[in-house]
C-alpha positions as a Markdown table, in Angstrom:
| # | Residue | x | y | z |
|---|---|---|---|---|
| 1 | Glu | -17.9 | 7.5 | -37.1 |
| 2 | Lys | -16.0 | 9.3 | -34.2 |
| 3 | Ser | -12.3 | 9.6 | -34.4 |
| 4 | Glu | -10.1 | 8.1 | -31.7 |
| 5 | Asp | -9.7 | 11.5 | -30.0 |
| 6 | Gln | -13.5 | 12.1 | -29.9 |
| 7 | Gln | -13.9 | 8.7 | -28.2 |
| 8 | His | -11.5 | 9.7 | -25.5 |
| 9 | Thr | -14.0 | 11.3 | -23.1 |
| 10 | His | -11.8 | 11.5 | -19.9 |
| 11 | Arg | -8.4 | 12.8 | -19.0 |
| 12 | Trp | -6.9 | 10.7 | -16.2 |
| 13 | Thr | -3.6 | 10.4 | -14.2 |
| 14 | Val | -2.3 | 7.2 | -12.6 |
| 15 | Tyr | 0.5 | 7.8 | -10.0 |
| 16 | Leu | 2.6 | 6.4 | -7.2 |
| 17 | Arg | 3.2 | 8.8 | -4.4 |
| 18 | Gly | 4.3 | 9.0 | -0.8 |
| 19 | Leu | 1.6 | 9.4 | 1.8 |
| 20 | Glu | 2.5 | 13.0 | 2.2 |
| 21 | Asn | 3.5 | 13.5 | -1.4 |
| 22 | Glu | 7.2 | 13.2 | -0.5 |
| 23 | Asp | 9.9 | 12.4 | -3.0 |
| 24 | Leu | 10.3 | 8.6 | -3.1 |
| 25 | Ser | 13.3 | 8.7 | -5.4 |
| 26 | Thr | 15.5 | 8.1 | -2.4 |
| 27 | Tyr | 14.3 | 4.5 | -2.5 |
| 28 | Ile | 12.8 | 4.0 | -6.0 |
| 29 | Ser | 14.8 | 4.0 | -9.2 |
| 30 | Lys | 11.8 | 3.7 | -11.6 |
| 31 | Val | 8.1 | 2.8 | -11.9 |
| 32 | Ala | 6.7 | 1.0 | -14.9 |
| 33 | Phe | 3.0 | 1.5 | -15.6 |
| 34 | His | 1.5 | -1.2 | -17.9 |
| 35 | Leu | -1.5 | 0.4 | -19.5 |
| 36 | His | -4.2 | -1.4 | -21.6 |
| 37 | Glu | -2.6 | -2.7 | -24.8 |
| 38 | Ser | -4.8 | -0.5 | -26.9 |
| 39 | Phe | -2.6 | 2.5 | -25.9 |
| 40 | Lys | 0.4 | 3.4 | -28.0 |
| 41 | Asp | 3.6 | 2.5 | -26.0 |
| 42 | His | 1.4 | 0.8 | -23.4 |
| 43 | Ile | 4.3 | 0.3 | -21.0 |
| 44 | Arg | 5.4 | 3.6 | -19.6 |
| 45 | Thr | 8.6 | 3.7 | -17.5 |
| 46 | Ile | 9.1 | 6.8 | -15.3 |
| 47 | Glu | 12.6 | 7.2 | -13.9 |
| 48 | Lys | 12.2 | 10.3 | -11.8 |
| 49 | Pro | 9.3 | 11.7 | -9.7 |
| 50 | Pro | 6.6 | 12.4 | -9.9 |
| 51 | Tyr | 5.9 | 8.8 | -10.9 |
| 52 | Glu | 2.8 | 9.3 | -13.0 |
| 53 | Val | 1.2 | 8.9 | -16.4 |
| 54 | Thr | -1.5 | 11.2 | -17.8 |
| 55 | Glu | -3.6 | 10.0 | -20.7 |
| 56 | Thr | -7.1 | 10.2 | -22.2 |
| 57 | Gly | -9.5 | 7.4 | -22.7 |
| 58 | Trp | -13.1 | 6.3 | -22.5 |
| 59 | Gly | -13.0 | 3.1 | -20.3 |
| 60 | Glu | -11.9 | 1.8 | -17.0 |
| 61 | Phe | -9.2 | -1.0 | -16.8 |
| 62 | Ser | -6.6 | -2.4 | -14.5 |
| 63 | Ile | -3.1 | -1.1 | -14.6 |
| 64 | Leu | -0.1 | -3.2 | -13.6 |
| 65 | Ile | 2.4 | -1.0 | -11.7 |
| 66 | Lys | 5.9 | -2.3 | -11.2 |
| 67 | Val | 8.2 | -0.5 | -8.7 |
| 68 | Tyr | 12.0 | -0.9 | -9.0 |
| 69 | Phe | 14.2 | 0.0 | -6.1 |
| 70 | Arg | 17.6 | 1.7 | -5.8 |
| 71 | Asp | 19.0 | -1.5 | -4.5 |
| 72 | Glu | 18.9 | -3.7 | -7.6 |
| 73 | Lys | 19.2 | -6.8 | -5.5 |
| 74 | Glu | 15.7 | -6.0 | -4.1 |
| 75 | Gln | 13.0 | -7.7 | -6.2 |
| 76 | Pro | 10.6 | -5.2 | -7.9 |
| 77 | Val | 7.1 | -5.0 | -6.4 |
| 78 | Ser | 4.2 | -5.4 | -8.7 |
| 79 | Phe | 0.5 | -4.7 | -8.0 |
| 80 | Tyr | -2.6 | -3.7 | -9.9 |
| 81 | His | -4.7 | -0.6 | -9.6 |
| 82 | His | -8.1 | -0.3 | -11.2 |
| 83 | Leu | -8.5 | 3.0 | -13.1 |
| 84 | Lys | -11.8 | 4.6 | -12.2 |
| 85 | Leu | -13.3 | 7.2 | -14.5 |
| 86 | Phe | -16.8 | 7.3 | -13.1 |
| 87 | Arg | -18.3 | 8.1 | -9.7 |
| 88 | Lys | -19.9 | 5.4 | -7.6 |
| 89 | Asn | -23.0 | 7.5 | -7.3 |
| 90 | Lys | -24.2 | 8.6 | -10.7 |
| 91 | Thr | -26.4 | 11.4 | -9.2 |
| 92 | Asp | -23.4 | 13.0 | -7.6 |
| 93 | Lys | -23.1 | 16.5 | -9.1 |
| 94 | Asp | -19.5 | 17.1 | -8.0 |
| 95 | Thr | -17.4 | 18.2 | -11.0 |
| 96 | Gly | -14.0 | 17.6 | -9.5 |
| 97 | Pro | -11.8 | 14.7 | -10.4 |
| 98 | Val | -12.7 | 11.1 | -9.5 |
| 99 | Ile | -10.0 | 10.1 | -6.9 |
| 100 | Ser | -9.4 | 6.4 | -6.5 |
| 101 | Glu | -6.4 | 6.0 | -4.2 |
| 102 | Val | -5.2 | 2.9 | -2.3 |
| 103 | Tyr | -2.9 | 3.1 | 0.6 |
| 104 | Asp | -0.3 | 0.4 | 0.9 |
| 105 | Glu | 3.1 | -0.2 | 2.4 |
| 106 | Phe | 6.1 | -2.0 | 1.2 |
| 107 | Val | 7.7 | -4.2 | 3.8 |
| 108 | Phe | 11.4 | -5.2 | 3.4 |
| 109 | His | 12.1 | -8.2 | 5.6 |
| 110 | His | 15.9 | -8.3 | 5.2 |
| 111 | Pro | 17.2 | -5.4 | 3.3 |
| 112 | Arg | 20.9 | -5.1 | 2.5 |
| 113 | Glu | 22.7 | -2.7 | 4.8 |
| 114 | Lys | 23.0 | 0.1 | 2.2 |
| 115 | Phe | 19.4 | -0.1 | 1.2 |
| 116 | Lys | 18.4 | -0.2 | 4.9 |
| 117 | Glu | 20.2 | 3.1 | 5.4 |
| 118 | Leu | 18.3 | 4.6 | 2.5 |
| 119 | Leu | 15.0 | 3.3 | 3.9 |
| 120 | Leu | 15.8 | 4.9 | 7.3 |
| 121 | Lys | 16.3 | 8.3 | 5.7 |
| 122 | Lys | 13.4 | 10.6 | 5.7 |
| 123 | Pro | 12.7 | 12.0 | 2.2 |
| 124 | Glu | 14.1 | 15.5 | 2.0 |
| 125 | Lys | 11.5 | 17.1 | -0.3 |
| 126 | Lys | 7.8 | 17.1 | -0.9 |
| 127 | Phe | 6.0 | 17.9 | -4.1 |
| 128 | Thr | 3.9 | 20.9 | -3.0 |
| 129 | Asp | 3.0 | 22.1 | -6.4 |
| 130 | His | 1.3 | 19.0 | -7.8 |
| 131 | Phe | -1.9 | 19.7 | -9.7 |
| 132 | Leu | -3.8 | 17.1 | -7.6 |
| 133 | Asn | -2.5 | 18.3 | -4.2 |
| 134 | Pro | -5.9 | 19.9 | -3.3 |
| 135 | Tyr | -7.5 | 16.5 | -3.7 |
| 136 | Phe | -4.9 | 14.4 | -1.8 |
| 137 | Asp | -6.4 | 13.4 | 1.6 |
| 138 | Thr | -3.7 | 12.0 | 3.7 |
| 139 | Lys | -5.7 | 12.4 | 6.9 |
| 140 | Ala | -8.0 | 9.6 | 6.0 |
| 141 | Phe | -5.1 | 7.2 | 5.3 |
| 142 | Ile | -3.3 | 8.3 | 8.5 |
| 143 | Gln | -6.5 | 7.8 | 10.5 |
| 144 | Ala | -7.1 | 4.3 | 8.9 |
| 145 | Glu | -3.5 | 3.4 | 9.8 |
| 146 | Glu | -3.9 | 4.6 | 13.4 |
| 147 | Asp | -7.2 | 2.6 | 13.7 |
| 148 | His | -5.5 | -0.5 | 12.3 |
| 149 | Ile | -2.6 | -0.2 | 14.8 |
| 150 | Ala | -5.1 | 0.2 | 17.6 |
| 151 | Lys | -6.9 | -3.0 | 16.6 |
| 152 | Leu | -3.6 | -4.8 | 16.3 |
| 153 | Thr | -2.5 | -3.6 | 19.8 |
| 154 | Thr | -5.9 | -4.7 | 21.3 |
| 155 | Ala | -5.6 | -8.1 | 19.6 |
| 156 | Ser | -2.0 | -8.5 | 20.7 |
| 157 | Lys | -3.0 | -7.7 | 24.3 |
| 158 | Gln | -5.9 | -10.2 | 24.1 |
| 159 | Val | -3.6 | -12.9 | 22.8 |
| 160 | Ser | -1.0 | -12.2 | 25.6 |
| 161 | Glu | -3.7 | -12.4 | 28.2 |
| 162 | Arg | -5.1 | -15.7 | 26.8 |
| 163 | Met | -1.6 | -17.1 | 26.7 |
| 164 | Asp | -1.0 | -16.2 | 30.3 |
| 165 | Gln | -4.3 | -17.9 | 31.2 |
| 166 | Leu | -3.3 | -21.0 | 29.3 |
| 167 | Arg | 0.1 | -21.1 | 31.0 |
| 168 | Gln | -1.5 | -20.8 | 34.4 |
| 169 | Asn | -3.9 | -23.7 | 33.5 |
| 170 | Leu | -1.0 | -25.7 | 32.3 |
| 171 | Tyr | 0.9 | -25.1 | 35.5 |
| 172 | Val | -2.2 | -26.2 | 37.5 |
| 173 | Leu | -2.5 | -29.3 | 35.4 |
| 174 | Asp | 1.2 | -30.1 | 35.7 |
| 175 | Glu | 0.9 | -29.8 | 39.5 |
| 176 | Glu | -2.1 | -32.1 | 39.5 |
| 177 | Ile | -0.3 | -34.7 | 37.3 |
| 178 | Met | 2.7 | -34.7 | 39.6 |
| 179 | His | 0.4 | -35.1 | 42.6 |
| 180 | Leu | -1.5 | -38.0 | 41.0 |
| 181 | Asp | 1.8 | -39.5 | 39.9 |
| 182 | Lys | 3.1 | -39.3 | 43.5 |
| 183 | Ile | -0.1 | -41.0 | 44.8 |
| 184 | Ala | 0.2 | -43.8 | 42.1 |
| 185 | Arg | 3.8 | -44.5 | 43.2 |
| 186 | Gln | 2.8 | -44.8 | 46.9 |
| 187 | Thr | 0.2 | -47.5 | 46.2 |
C-alpha cells in the first residue's frame, strides 16, 4: 500500500492575484482558502501577499476562496475555483504547469469614503519575481475585457437607437390621437 506522500502525484498552487500581478494588499486584508477537508488544516488564511497556497495531492476539487477587505464594513466576497491538475487534451506533450485562471472583477456599489479612496489608488508594487510569472498571460484577459466592452458599447448604441425610434413612433401616435380627438370633438 502506498503512503500518503506517494499518493500525492501533483504539486499545485492556488492563488488570488491582480491582473498584472500587482500588490492587492492596498484593498485586501486577508484571503481564506478552504481546501478539501482531507487536507490537514484545510482552511488556510493568508494575511499578506502573495495570496496563495501550495500543496500536493492526487485529485481535483473545488476550493472556496473568501476575500476580506481593508474596510471591515465591506462584506467578504466568496467564490469557488476548481483546481485542475490535468490537461484537457491528454495527448498534449507540454510538460509545463497546468494553468487554470479565471478573470473576475469585484464591484463595490457604495463603498464608504475611506475605502473608496483606497480603491482609487493604483497599487504601488508588482510581484515581478513570482515563480509562475512566465505563465501569467494578462494579454488574453485584457483582450477579453476589451472585446466585452466593445460588445457592451455596441449593444448600448443599439438600445439607444431603438429607444429613439420608439420615442419618434410614440410622438407620431400622440399627434394622431390628438388629431382624432379634435375630429371627435367637432362632430
